[in-house]
SELO-625294 format. One record per residue: residue number from 1; residue in three letters; x, y, z of N, C-alpha, C, O, CB in turn. Coordinates in steps of 0.2 Angstrom, whole numbers. Glycine has a CB too. Layout:
REC/NUM/Ala/X/Y/Z/X/Y/Z/X/Y/Z/X/Y/Z/X/Y/Z
...
This chain:
REC/1/Met/501/585/-104/502/578/-102/499/573/-107/494/574/-110/500/577/-95
REC/2/Ala/503/568/-109/501/563/-114/496/559/-111/496/557/-105/507/559/-117
REC/3/Asp/491/557/-115/486/552/-113/488/545/-115/493/544/-118/479/554/-116
REC/4/Asp/484/540/-112/486/533/-113/486/531/-121/491/527/-122/480/529/-110
REC/5/Ile/482/534/-125/483/533/-132/489/535/-135/493/532/-139/477/536/-136
REC/6/Asp/491/541/-133/498/544/-136/504/540/-133/508/538/-137/499/551/-133
REC/7/Ile/503/537/-127/509/533/-124/509/527/-128/514/524/-130/508/532/-117
REC/8/Ala/503/524/-129/503/517/-133/505/518/-140/509/514/-142/496/515/-133
REC/9/Asn/504/523/-143/506/524/-150/514/525/-150/517/523/-155/503/531/-153
REC/10/Asp/516/529/-145/524/529/-145/527/523/-144/532/521/-147/526/534/-139
REC/11/Leu/524/519/-139/527/512/-138/527/508/-144/532/504/-146/523/509/-133
REC/12/Ile/521/508/-148/521/504/-154/526/506/-159/529/502/-163/513/504/-157
REC/13/Ala/526/513/-160/531/515/-165/538/513/-163/542/512/-168/531/523/-165
REC/14/Asn/540/514/-157/547/511/-155/548/504/-156/553/502/-159/548/513/-147
REC/15/Glu/543/500/-155/544/493/-156/544/491/-163/548/487/-165/538/489/-153
REC/16/Val/540/494/-167/541/493/-175/548/495/-177/551/492/-181/535/497/-178
REC/17/Ser/550/501/-175/557/503/-177/562/498/-175/567/497/-179/558/510/-174
REC/18/Arg/562/496/-169/567/491/-166/566/484/-170/571/482/-172/566/489/-159
REC/19/Ala/560/482/-172/559/476/-175/562/477/-182/566/472/-185/552/474/-176
REC/20/Leu/561/482/-186/564/484/-192/572/484/-192/575/481/-196/561/490/-195
REC/21/Ser/574/487/-187/582/487/-186/584/480/-185/589/478/-188/584/491/-180
REC/22/Arg/581/476/-181/584/469/-180/583/465/-186/587/461/-188/580/466/-174
REC/23/Tyr/578/466/-190/577/462/-196/582/464/-201/585/460/-204/570/464/-199
REC/24/Arg/583/471/-202/589/473/-207/595/470/-205/600/468/-209/589/480/-207
REC/25/Gln/597/470/-198/603/468/-195/604/461/-197/610/458/-198/604/470/-188
REC/26/Asn/599/457/-196/599/449/-197/598/447/-204/598/441/-205/595/446/-192
REC/27/Ala/597/451/-208/595/450/-215/599/445/-219/597/441/-222/593/456/-219
REC/28/Gly/605/445/-218/609/440/-222/612/435/-218/617/432/-221/615/444/-225
REC/29/Gln/610/433/-213/613/428/-208/611/421/-210/606/420/-214/611/429/-201
REC/30/Ser/615/416/-208/614/409/-210/607/407/-206/604/410/-202/620/405/-208
REC/31/Ala/606/400/-208/600/397/-206/600/395/-198/596/393/-195/598/391/-210
REC/32/Thr/606/396/-195/607/394/-188/605/400/-184/605/399/-178/615/393/-187
REC/33/Gly/603/405/-186/600/410/-182/605/416/-181/610/416/-184/598/408/-176
REC/34/Ala/602/421/-178/606/427/-176/612/425/-172/612/421/-167/602/432/-173
REC/35/Lys/618/428/-173/624/427/-169/624/431/-163/627/429/-158/630/428/-173
REC/36/Phe/620/436/-163/620/441/-157/613/442/-154/609/442/-158/624/447/-159
REC/37/Cys/613/443/-148/606/444/-145/603/450/-147/606/455/-148/607/444/-137
REC/38/Glu/596/450/-149/593/455/-151/592/461/-146/591/467/-148/586/453/-154
REC/39/Glu/592/459/-140/591/464/-134/598/467/-132/598/474/-132/588/461/-128
REC/40/Cys/603/463/-130/609/466/-127/615/466/-132/620/470/-131/610/462/-121
REC/41/Gly/615/462/-137/620/462/-142/626/457/-140/630/456/-144/623/469/-143
REC/42/Asp/625/453/-135/630/448/-133/629/442/-137/624/441/-140/629/446/-125
REC/43/Glu/635/439/-138/634/433/-143/630/427/-140/630/426/-134/642/430/-144
REC/44/Ile/626/424/-144/622/419/-142/626/412/-143/629/411/-148/615/418/-146
REC/45/Pro/626/408/-138/630/401/-139/627/397/-145/621/398/-147/629/397/-133
REC/46/Thr/632/394/-148/630/390/-154/624/385/-154/620/385/-158/636/386/-157
REC/47/Gly/624/382/-148/618/377/-147/612/381/-147/607/378/-150/619/373/-141
REC/48/Arg/612/386/-144/605/390/-143/603/393/-150/597/393/-151/606/396/-138
REC/49/Arg/608/395/-154/607/398/-160/604/392/-165/599/394/-169/613/401/-164
REC/50/Gln/607/386/-164/604/381/-169/597/379/-167/594/376/-171/609/375/-168
REC/51/Met/595/380/-161/588/379/-159/583/385/-161/577/384/-160/587/378/-152
REC/52/Gly/586/390/-164/582/395/-167/581/401/-162/577/405/-164/576/393/-169
REC/53/Phe/584/401/-157/583/407/-152/587/413/-154/593/413/-157/586/405/-145
REC/54/Asn/584/419/-153/587/425/-155/589/430/-149/591/435/-150/582/429/-159
REC/55/His/588/427/-143/590/430/-137/595/426/-133/595/420/-133/584/432/-133
REC/56/Cys/599/429/-129/604/425/-124/599/423/-118/593/426/-118/610/430/-122
REC/57/Val/602/419/-114/598/416/-109/595/422/-104/589/422/-102/602/411/-105
REC/58/Pro/600/426/-102/597/432/-97/592/436/-100/587/438/-97/603/436/-95
REC/59/Cys/592/438/-106/587/442/-110/581/438/-111/575/441/-110/590/445/-116
REC/60/Ala/581/432/-112/575/428/-113/572/427/-107/565/427/-106/577/421/-116
REC/61/Gln/575/426/-101/572/426/-95/569/432/-93/563/432/-90/577/424/-89
REC/62/Glu/572/438/-94/569/444/-93/563/445/-97/558/448/-94/574/450/-94
REC/63/Thr/563/443/-103/557/444/-107/551/440/-105/545/442/-105/559/442/-115
REC/64/Glu/552/434/-103/547/430/-100/545/433/-93/539/432/-92/550/423/-99
REC/65/Arg/549/435/-89/547/438/-83/542/444/-84/537/445/-81/553/441/-79
REC/66/Lys/544/448/-89/540/454/-91/533/452/-94/528/455/-92/543/459/-96
REC/67/Arg/533/447/-98/527/444/-100/522/442/-95/516/443/-95/528/439/-106
REC/68/Ser/525/438/-90/521/436/-85/518/441/-80/513/441/-77/525/431/-80
REC/69/Leu/522/447/-79/520/452/-75/514/456/-79/509/458/-75/525/457/-74
REC/70/Phe/514/456/-85/509/460/-89/504/456/-92/500/459/-96/513/465/-94
REC/71/Ala/504/450/-91/499/446/-94/492/447/-91/491/449/-85/500/438/-93
REC/72/Asp/487/446/-95/480/448/-93/477/442/-88/472/443/-86/475/449/-98
């Protein structure tokens, strides 16, 4: 059975991998931001992209919900 440190290391490795994938995917895009949501891949509305957001509204809400649940 894995201990807490092994689980944390796996989570960190997965997040780094996902971040690198998103970076490579968004590497040649215009200054208006990513056209597709980093989480689900749905298209982000133009106005939201122009404000610099990289997530659609539902994914942004879910991310904020998770942050509030796991905040210290």
